[in-house]
C-alpha positions in Angstrom: 80.3 -50.1 137.5 77.1 -48.2 136.7 73.8 -50.0 136.3 70.9 -48.6 134.6 67.4 -49.5 134.2 66.2 -46.4 132.5 63.2 -47.4 130.6 62.6 -50.6 132.4 59.6 -51.6 134.4 59.9 -53.0 137.8 57.3 -54.5 140.3 58.1 -55.1 143.9 55.5 -56.7 146.0 55.5 -56.0 149.7 57.4 -53.0 149.2 56.0 -50.4 151.7 59.0 -50.8 154.2 62.0 -52.8 155.1 63.7 -55.0 152.3 60.9 -54.4 149.8 61.0 -50.6 150.2 64.8 -50.5 149.8 64.6 -52.7 146.6 62.2 -50.4 145.1 64.2 -47.3 145.9 67.3 -49.0 144.5 65.5 -49.6 141.2 64.4 -46.1 141.0 67.7 -44.6 141.7 68.9 -46.7 138.7 66.2 -44.8 136.5 63.6 -47.7 136.6 59.8 -47.1 136.5 58.5 -48.7 139.7 55.3 -50.1 140.9 54.9 -51.3 144.7 52.1 -52.7 146.6 51.4 -53.6 150.2 48.6 -54.1 152.4 49.1 -51.2 154.6 48.1 -47.9 152.9 49.9 -45.5 155.3 53.3 -47.1 154.9 52.7 -47.6 151.1 52.0 -43.7 150.7 55.1 -42.8 152.3 57.2 -45.1 150.3 55.3 -44.0 147.0 56.1 -40.3 147.8 60.1 -41.3 148.2 60.0 -43.0 144.8 58.1 -40.0 143.3 61.1 -37.8 144.3 63.2 -39.8 141.9 62.9 -40.3 138.1 60.6 -42.3 136.3 56.8 -43.5 136.5 55.7 -44.7 139.9 52.6 -46.7 140.5 51.6 -48.0 143.8 48.4 -49.9 145.2 46.9 -51.4 148.2 46.9 -55.3 147.7 46.0 -58.3 150.0 48.7 -60.7 148.7 46.7 -63.4 150.2 43.8 -62.7 147.9 44.5 -64.6 144.7 42.2 -62.3 142.6 43.7 -59.1 144.2 47.3 -60.2 143.2 46.5 -61.0 139.6 44.7 -57.7 139.0 47.4 -55.6 140.7 50.3 -57.1 138.4 47.9 -56.3 135.4 47.3 -52.7 136.8 51.0 -52.3 137.4 51.8 -53.3 134.0 49.4 -50.9 132.4 50.5 -48.0 134.6 54.2 -48.6 133.7 53.9 -49.7 130.2 55.0 -53.4 130.8 57.1 -55.6 133.1 60.7 -56.2 132.7 61.4 -57.0 136.4 59.3 -58.9 139.1 60.4 -59.0 142.8 58.3 -61.2 144.9 59.1 -59.8 148.5 56.0 -60.3 150.3 55.8 -62.2 153.6 53.1 -62.7 156.0 55.6 -63.4 158.7 56.8 -59.6 158.4 53.2 -58.4 158.6 52.2 -60.5 161.5 54.9 -61.3 164.0 54.8 -64.6 165.5 52.9 -66.1 162.3 55.1 -68.6 160.8 57.0 -69.4 164.1 54.2 -71.4 165.5 53.3 -75.0 164.1 49.7 -74.2 163.9 46.8 -73.8 161.2 46.9 -70.2 161.1 50.7 -69.9 160.6 50.7 -72.3 157.8 47.7 -70.8 156.2 49.4 -67.4 156.3 52.8 -68.6 155.1 51.6 -70.5 152.3 49.0 -67.9 151.3 51.4 -65.0 151.2 54.9 -66.2 151.0 54.4 -69.0 148.5 51.2 -68.5 146.5 51.3 -64.7 146.2 54.7 -65.4 144.6 53.3 -68.2 142.3 50.4 -65.7 141.2 52.4 -62.7 140.8 54.8 -64.7 138.5 51.8 -66.2 136.5 50.3 -62.7 135.8 53.6 -61.2 135.0 54.6 -63.9 132.8 52.9 -62.6 129.5 54.6 -59.2 129.9 58.0 -60.8 130.5 57.6 -63.0 127.6 57.5 -60.2 125.3 61.0 -58.8 125.7 62.6 -61.2 128.1 63.3 -60.1 131.8 64.2 -61.0 135.3 62.1 -62.6 138.3 63.5 -62.4 141.6 62.0 -64.3 144.7 63.0 -63.2 148.4 63.5 -66.3 150.3 65.5 -66.7 153.6 68.4 -68.6 155.1 65.7 -70.3 157.0 64.6 -72.1 153.9 68.2 -73.3 153.4 68.7 -75.2 156.7 66.9 -76.6 159.7 64.5 -74.1 161.0 63.3 -75.5 164.5 62.0 -72.2 165.7 60.2 -71.1 162.5 58.7 -74.3 161.0 55.9 -72.9 158.4 58.3 -70.0 157.6 61.4 -72.1 156.9 59.3 -74.7 155.0 57.9 -72.1 152.5 61.0 -70.4 152.0 62.8 -73.7 151.2 59.8 -74.2 148.3 60.6 -70.7 146.9 64.2 -72.1 146.5 62.9 -75.1 144.7 60.5 -72.8 142.7 63.3 -70.6 141.5 65.1 -73.7 139.9 61.9 -75.1 138.2 61.2 -71.5 136.8 64.6 -70.9 135.7 64.6 -74.1 133.7 61.2 -73.6 132.3 61.6 -70.0 131.2 65.1 -70.0 129.9 64.3 -70.3 126.3 61.9 -67.3 126.8 65.0 -65.3 127.8 63.4 -64.9 131.4 66.0 -65.4 134.1 64.8 -66.5 137.7 66.9 -66.0 140.8 66.3 -66.1 144.5 68.0 -64.1 147.5 68.2 -65.6 150.9 68.7 -63.0 153.4 70.1 -63.6 156.8 68.4 -61.4 159.9 67.9 -58.1 158.6 67.5 -55.2 161.1 65.3 -51.9 160.3 63.2 -49.4 162.4 59.8 -51.4 163.1 60.9 -54.6 161.6 61.2 -58.1 163.5 64.8 -57.4 164.5 64.4 -53.8 165.2 61.8 -54.7 167.7 63.5 -57.5 169.1 66.6 -55.5 169.8 64.3 -53.1 172.1 61.6 -55.7 173.5 63.6 -59.0 173.5 67.4 -58.2 174.0 68.3 -61.9 174.7 67.0 -63.3 171.5 68.4 -60.3 169.5 71.9 -61.0 171.0 71.6 -64.7 170.6 71.2 -64.0 166.8 73.9 -61.4 166.7 76.2 -63.8 168.4 75.7 -66.4 165.5 76.7 -63.8 162.9 80.5 -63.9 161.8 80.7 -60.5 160.4 79.3 -59.2 163.9 76.2 -57.3 163.0 72.7 -57.7 161.4 72.0 -56.8 157.8 70.7 -53.7 156.3 67.8 -53.7 153.8 69.9 -51.8 151.3 72.4 -54.8 151.2 69.7 -57.0 150.1 68.6 -54.5 147.5 72.2 -54.2 146.0 72.0 -58.0 145.1 68.5 -57.6 143.8 69.5 -54.6 141.5 72.7 -56.8 140.4 70.5 -60.0 139.7 68.2 -58.2 137.5 70.7 -56.4 135.6 73.0 -57.3 132.5 75.9 -57.9 134.9 74.2 -61.1 135.7 73.0 -62.0 132.2 74.1 -65.6 132.6 73.0 -66.2 136.1 69.7 -67.9 136.5 68.2 -70.7 138.8 70.6 -69.5 141.7 69.7 -68.6 145.6 72.3 -66.2 146.7 72.5 -65.9 150.5 73.1 -62.4 152.0 73.6 -63.0 155.4 77.2 -61.9 156.6 78.1 -65.5 157.2 75.0 -66.1 159.4 74.3 -69.6 157.6 78.0 -70.7 158.3 
């Protein structure tokens, strides 16, 4: 089936690399106007160039997603640049930017996890809501299977990802009458160059192998596989799907 987002405006936070980058590219491939943000300018510029090679309007801005005012301003600027907001994908994670943060049960890990993974999602949703209310639309949160089960190795990360799953249900119930659907994706271990599991494969083979051995499908995921589900959930093919969390993990959570 062909999915078209021609004329639609999509915001993806934390989209300079990995899952966020793949989601942004997937929407652009479907004809969408796309805005992306991230903290690192160099990687952001590379992804912006990739997006500009496709169709549609493209907007990119550096943004510290732990900064409340910066998040709100970014969404407003993105909406102005694109001409509105039809889809918001909240992908940012402090765990991805600072490996180790979220895996320790300390003040800094909790501060970053709550500030980026949770509150940036809340703030971006609030900022996008007036635009989404105009014609309806879709919000997608990127959680993790760590939020669906006991997460001894990642206490703050698992807790905030569980909060996103609950927040998804609450938003879906609140916004259904406004024709705004809210869903969540819970990826398993996804591998890409420079990412946590790409680095673990090189620098911590025992950890990588232990994770790989726990995935029934026999491999780690690819960012493109998360992107495909995001595009589906935002499309008319999922027009009666809201409040759901979809695990995309090759059976890892089983």
